[in-house]
C-alpha positions as semicolon CSV with decimal commas, in nm:
position;residue;x (nm);y (nm);z (nm)
1;X;3,698;-5,999;8,133
2;X;3,423;-5,898;8,373
3;X;3,104;-5,987;8,190
4;X;2,878;-6,213;8,393
5;X;2,550;-6,054;8,492
6;X;2,570;-5,793;8,219
7;X;2,306;-5,746;7,949
8;X;2,289;-6,004;7,665
9;X;2,204;-5,898;7,315
10;X;1,891;-6,029;7,137
11;X;2,059;-5,985;6,797
12;X;2,167;-6,344;6,776
13;X;2,068;-6,567;6,481
14;X;2,158;-6,916;6,603
15;X;2,190;-7,144;6,304
16;X;2,397;-7,417;6,472
17;X;2,101;-7,653;6,444
18;X;2,059;-7,602;6,071
19;X;2,221;-7,787;5,784
20;X;2,226;-7,669;5,425
21;X;2,025;-7,892;5,193
22;X;2,204;-8,009;4,880
23;X;2,100;-7,851;4,556
24;X;2,039;-8,188;4,389
25;X;1,705;-8,227;4,564
26;X;1,584;-7,892;4,435
27;X;1,696;-7,975;4,079
28;X;1,495;-8,299;4,080
29;X;1,185;-8,115;4,199
30;X;1,181;-7,859;3,919
31;X;0,954;-8,055;3,674
32;X;0,686;-8,140;3,933
33;X;0,704;-7,780;4,055
34;X;0,639;-7,634;3,706
35;X;0,354;-7,884;3,651
36;X;0,201;-7,781;3,982
37;X;0,225;-7,416;3,894
38;X;0,070;-7,471;3,551
39;X;-0,240;-7,627;3,711
40;X;-0,282;-7,358;3,975
41;X;-0,476;-7,037;3,934
42;X;-0,235;-6,772;3,812
43;X;0,040;-7,030;3,788
44;X;0,106;-6,974;3,419
45;X;0,149;-6,600;3,493
46;X;0,423;-6,689;3,746
47;X;0,601;-6,896;3,485
48;X;0,571;-6,622;3,219
49;X;0,707;-6,358;3,459
50;X;0,993;-6,587;3,559
51;X;1,075;-6,657;3,194
52;X;1,087;-6,288;3,116
53;X;1,321;-6,226;3,415
54;X;1,537;-6,518;3,288
55;X;1,578;-6,345;2,950
56;X;1,665;-6,000;3,086
57;X;1,877;-6,099;3,387
58;X;2,027;-6,431;3,283
59;X;1,916;-6,590;3,607
60;X;1,822;-6,957;3,598
61;X;1,456;-7,053;3,646
62;X;1,518;-7,258;3,962
63;X;1,674;-6,959;4,136
64;X;1,397;-6,725;4,027
65;X;1,117;-6,953;4,138
66;X;1,302;-6,995;4,473
67;X;1,320;-6,619;4,511
68;X;0,947;-6,591;4,426
69;X;0,874;-6,815;4,725
70;X;0,800;-7,143;4,546
71;X;1,106;-7,341;4,644
72;X;1,159;-7,543;4,961
73;X;1,346;-7,373;5,250
74;X;1,726;-7,368;5,188
75;X;1,808;-7,532;5,522
76;X;1,663;-7,779;5,766
77;X;1,678;-7,747;6,145
78;X;1,783;-8,008;6,391
79;X;1,807;-7,976;6,775
80;X;2,121;-7,792;6,891
81;X;2,353;-8,013;7,092
82;X;2,619;-7,822;7,280
83;X;2,858;-7,869;7,567
84;X;2,841;-7,659;7,879
85;X;3,148;-7,478;7,760
86;X;2,999;-7,393;7,426
87;X;2,678;-7,271;7,594
88;X;2,888;-7,040;7,808
89;X;3,070;-6,915;7,497
90;X;2,734;-6,830;7,337
91;X;2,637;-6,637;7,652
92;X;2,974;-6,457;7,642
93;X;2,935;-6,361;7,275
94;X;2,584;-6,230;7,338
95;X;2,713;-6,024;7,632
96;X;3,010;-5,882;7,434
97;X;2,778;-5,802;7,144
98;X;2,546;-5,615;7,381
99;X;2,846;-5,420;7,518
100;X;2,951;-5,315;7,168
101;X;2,591;-5,206;7,098
102;X;2,585;-4,986;7,409
103;X;2,931;-4,842;7,338
104;X;2,882;-4,764;6,967
105;X;2,534;-4,619;7,026
106;X;2,701;-4,357;7,247
107;X;3,000;-4,298;7,021
108;X;2,788;-4,237;6,710
109;X;2,501;-4,060;6,884
110;X;2,629;-3,712;6,799
111;X;2,714;-3,785;6,437
112;X;2,504;-3,805;6,122
113;X;2,513;-4,188;6,122
114;X;2,328;-4,329;6,429
115;X;2,428;-4,678;6,531
116;X;2,222;-4,964;6,379
117;X;2,278;-5,290;6,558
118;X;2,413;-5,583;6,352
119;X;2,306;-5,945;6,380
120;X;2,550;-6,213;6,497
121;X;2,498;-6,541;6,310
122;X;2,625;-6,855;6,491
123;X;2,669;-7,157;6,270
124;X;2,852;-7,483;6,227
125;X;3,052;-7,583;5,917
126;X;2,873;-7,366;5,664
127;X;2,583;-7,127;5,619
128;X;2,436;-6,893;5,360
129;X;2,500;-6,520;5,366
130;X;2,422;-6,232;5,136
131;X;2,800;-6,237;5,056
132;X;2,797;-6,603;4,950
133;X;2,847;-6,933;5,132
134;X;3,013;-6,892;5,463
135;X;3,235;-7,172;5,578
136;X;3,415;-7,235;5,907
137;X;3,753;-7,251;5,734
138;X;3,710;-6,882;5,640
139;X;3,706;-6,777;6,006
140;X;3,473;-6,509;6,136
141;X;3,362;-6,250;5,882
142;X;3,131;-5,958;5,837
143;X;2,898;-5,928;5,538
144;X;2,810;-5,562;5,456
145;X;2,534;-5,673;5,218
146;X;2,316;-5,806;5,504
147;X;2,495;-5,628;5,792
148;X;2,559;-5,958;5,974
149;X;2,861;-6,106;6,150
150;X;2,916;-6,479;6,088
151;X;3,095;-6,694;6,344
152;X;3,159;-7,064;6,381
153;X;3,248;-7,104;6,748
154;X;3,503;-7,375;6,664
155;X;3,733;-7,083;6,550
156;X;3,797;-7,003;6,914
157;X;3,924;-7,353;6,981
158;X;4,164;-7,320;6,683
159;X;4,268;-6,974;6,800
160;X;4,365;-7,119;7,135
161;X;4,501;-7,461;7,041
162;X;4,669;-7,391;6,704
163;X;4,763;-7,026;6,741
164;X;4,830;-7,005;7,110
165;X;4,586;-6,725;7,180
166;X;4,348;-6,843;7,452
167;X;4,131;-6,635;7,683
168;X;3,791;-6,474;7,679
169;X;3,920;-6,129;7,590
170;X;4,093;-6,278;7,282
171;X;3,744;-6,391;7,177
172;X;3,600;-6,048;7,262
173;X;3,866;-5,882;7,041
174;X;3,770;-6,102;6,746
175;X;3,402;-6,005;6,774
176;X;3,480;-5,637;6,837
177;X;3,699;-5,638;6,517
178;X;3,404;-5,766;6,311
179;X;3,176;-5,510;6,472
180;X;3,439;-5,255;6,364
181;X;3,369;-5,355;6,004
182;X;2,997;-5,293;6,069
183;X;3,080;-4,942;6,192
184;X;3,285;-4,886;5,876
185;X;2,976;-4,983;5,675
186;X;2,750;-4,743;5,862
187;X;3,001;-4,457;5,819
188;X;3,035;-4,523;5,444
189;X;3,403;-4,621;5,481
190;X;3,354;-4,973;5,345
191;X;3,174;-4,850;5,032
192;X;3,441;-4,591;4,957
193;X;3,720;-4,843;5,010
194;X;3,549;-5,101;4,788
195;X;3,507;-4,842;4,510
196;X;3,877;-4,744;4,537
197;X;3,991;-5,108;4,532
198;X;3,793;-5,168;4,214
199;X;3,996;-4,897;4,038
200;X;4,331;-4,997;4,185
201;X;4,601;-5,250;4,092
202;X;4,612;-5,574;4,287
203;X;4,895;-5,451;4,508
204;X;4,728;-5,117;4,581
205;X;4,396;-5,293;4,639
206;X;4,569;-5,514;4,901
207;X;4,714;-5,203;5,069
208;X;4,371;-5,044;5,093
209;X;4,237;-5,366;5,243
210;X;4,514;-5,359;5,504
211;X;4,420;-5,004;5,603
212;X;4,057;-5,106;5,637
213;X;4,142;-5,407;5,851
214;X;4,375;-5,208;6,072
215;X;4,107;-4,952;6,129
216;X;3,872;-5,233;6,239
217;X;4,147;-5,337;6,487
218;X;4,163;-4,976;6,614
219;X;3,783;-4,970;6,648
220;X;3,810;-5,283;6,860
221;X;4,051;-5,107;7,088
222;X;3,827;-4,801;7,089
223;X;3,538;-5,018;7,210
224;X;3,756;-5,165;7,487
225;X;3,859;-4,818;7,596
226;X;3,505;-4,684;7,634
227;X;3,354;-5,007;7,767
228;X;3,614;-5,026;8,038
229;X;3,565;-4,662;8,139
230;X;3,189;-4,710;8,155
231;X;3,162;-5,064;8,301
232;X;3,516;-5,161;8,417
233;X;3,526;-5,475;8,201
234;X;3,903;-5,524;8,181
235;X;4,083;-5,759;8,417
236;X;4,457;-5,823;8,455
237;X;4,587;-6,005;8,144
238;X;4,295;-5,914;7,916
239;X;4,494;-5,675;7,699
240;X;4,771;-5,934;7,665
241;X;4,508;-6,187;7,544
242;X;4,391;-5,945;7,278
243;X;4,746;-5,873;7,171
244;X;4,822;-6,245;7,144
245;X;4,519;-6,291;6,921
246;X;4,622;-5,997;6,698
247;X;4,972;-6,148;6,671
248;X;4,835;-6,488;6,586
249;X;4,625;-6,368;6,293
250;X;4,873;-6,123;6,146
251;X;4,938;-6,182;5,775
252;X;5,309;-6,237;5,830
253;X;5,243;-6,494;6,103
254;X;4,992;-6,683;5,895
255;X;5,209;-6,672;5,581
256;X;5,516;-6,790;5,767
257;X;5,323;-7,085;5,907
258;X;5,156;-7,174;5,574
259;X;5,438;-7,124;5,325
260;X;5,756;-7,060;5,522
261;X;5,803;-6,705;5,379
262;X;5,643;-6,366;5,399
263;X;5,520;-6,166;5,095
264;X;5,413;-5,819;5,218
265;X;5,254;-5,714;4,885
266;X;4,996;-5,987;4,933
267;X;4,897;-5,876;5,285
268;X;4,528;-5,805;5,322
269;X;4,493;-5,763;5,699
270;X;4,829;-5,629;5,813
271;X;5,130;-5,770;5,993
272;X;5,120;-5,883;6,354
273;X;5,308;-5,568;6,457
274;X;5,064;-5,342;6,272
275;X;4,761;-5,513;6,418
276;X;4,909;-5,484;6,768
277;X;4,989;-5,113;6,718
278;X;4,645;-5,012;6,590
279;X;4,451;-5,203;6,855
280;X;4,662;-5,019;7,116
281;X;4,602;-4,685;6,943
282;X;4,229;-4,731;6,981
283;X;4,263;-4,863;7,337
284;X;4,494;-4,583;7,456
285;X;4,356;-4,281;7,267
286;X;3,990;-4,370;7,256
287;X;3,882;-4,144;6,975
288;X;3,741;-4,205;6,628
289;X;3,986;-3,961;6,476
290;X;4,280;-4,155;6,619
291;X;4,167;-4,457;6,405
292;X;4,213;-4,283;6,066
293;X;4,439;-4,547;5,920
294;X;4,366;-4,427;5,564
295;X;4,555;-4,101;5,614
296;X;4,828;-4,242;5,839
297;X;5,178;-4,205;5,700
298;X;5,302;-4,502;5,899
299;X;5,106;-4,818;5,956
């Protein structure tokens, strides 16, 4: 992929130098904290308010006091140590993110929902999100509650080494897919799908999830189409790298590796063939309407 020298996004929240503090320390500090509040001016009012919120919401006192700004920060920072290769990957992710920003700003400019840029959170091992604790074992994910994409860069090493999908455009496809979920949130698609899944059976809820994920794949192809037309980013072999990544993370591929059999009713992201097809639909047709997986008769 041609990317060097292009704009880098500033929407990067680099948490690789942070580690989550264990909750035990906060638990032990509760009694001194309450004593300190009781001695301070207005401290008893804080405790009374917190107690009232406990009664009506069922939230524990430690959490409430933390939300009210009286608990120690949830994480501690240490200097970031990174290899030259990892530093280049960070630059690459910032550049791809910037390219998605430029592309989607144009694509949504004429519609009722202007593009709002998401944040990309880089972390190691685990981090907090508005959707719960993010862990590297989960792979990259998008949280609609805080409109952030979470990525542990070690995923790319696993994608290459374990799943046989190396290459910079394979990495770009992964990020573009998560940006696709952000677009779905901005367009109201995610909220409607979530509401429908809440009313559906487990099997039907899985099918709706598959349609949502395949649309994000199509949006990734849509980004590649427009970015290449505007900035000629694609090189020979790039599309094949993206297709290899889509194949590697298809539900059937992952299930076959994990359990030796495939159970389509439990798919949540789509088969390798489906993910390939919808990425190519976006790449070849280049229109939002072409990515309407929810009304497609054949996935």
